[in-house]
N, C-alpha and C positions, 0 to 999 in steps of 0.2 A: 321477302327473303328468297334467295335463289334456290335452285334445285340441289346444288352441290354444297356440302358442308365445308367449312373452312379448314381444309387440310393444306397447310402451307407448302409442304413438299409436292403434293399432287398438283396444286395450282402452279407452282414454279415449273414443274415438268410440262404441263399443258401450255404454259406461256412460251416455253422453249419450242415446243412442237409447232405452235401457231406461228411463231417467228420464222421457223424453218419452212413452213408451208408458204408464207408470204414471199419469201426469197426464192422459192422453187419455181414459181410461175405455173404450177400445176393446178388443176381443179381440185376441189376438196375431195371428190371421189377418187381421183387418180392418186392423190397424196396418201389417202387412207389405204388404198390397195398396196401401194409401194411399201408402206411402213406397217402394214398389218394392223391398222387401227379400225375400230368400230366407227362407221360414219355417224350414227346417232350420237355417240360420245363426243366425237370431233365437233359436230355442229352445236351440241349442247354446251360444251366447254367454251366454244367461241362466243356464244351468246352470253354465258355466265361471266366470262372475263370482261366482256364489253360492259355488262351491267355493273360489275364491281368497279371498273375504271370510271364509269359515269358517277357512281356514288361517291367515290374518293374525290373526284373533281368538284362535285357539288359541296361536299363537306369542307373543302378547302376555302370555299367562298362564304362560309358562314361567319357572321361577326363574332369576335371573341369577347367574352365578358370576364372580368376578373372581380373578385370580391374587393370592396373598398370599405373604409371606415370613415364616417364623417366626423371631423374634429371641430367643426364650427357650426354656428347656427345659420350661416349664410347659405343661400341655395347652391346646390351642386349644378354645375353647367356641363352638359355633355354635348360635344361638337361632333356632328355626324357628317357623312359625305355631303359635299355641296355647300358646306359651311353653315348648315342649319344648326341651331342651338336649342337644346331642351334643358330647361331649368326645373329642378325638383328640390323639394325641401325634405327635412327629416321625416322619416317614417314612410317614405315612398314605397310603393309596391314594386319589387324588382321584376316580377313577371310582366306587369303592365308596362314598365319602362322598356323591357326587352321588346315587347310587341310594338310600342311606339317607335323605337329606334329602327326596328326591322322595316316597319311601314315607311318611315322617312327615307331610309336608305334605298328602298325600292322605287321611289319617285324619281322621275327624270329631273336633271338640274335645270 
């Protein structure tokens, strides 16, 4: 977890400041001097926002699972990326299936 708590307003404020800094063409030090900002806070928030953005991007690439109910005795077929098929019968372990699907989706085609 990052150094800064999730204060949405504060994060929004720092995101605006960082965009303004990027457009300014100034060094971080000069920007902080002009705007009376603490350099350690500026660089800390720059790192923290970059970390949050990486986490958000990584979370968007996670496979989504939804609950299902089997209504037949036939095996359930799960088709993953690359066309691979996983067949499971009644009573399968959902955690194990998630691990298998994640491993298969990580393999190159």
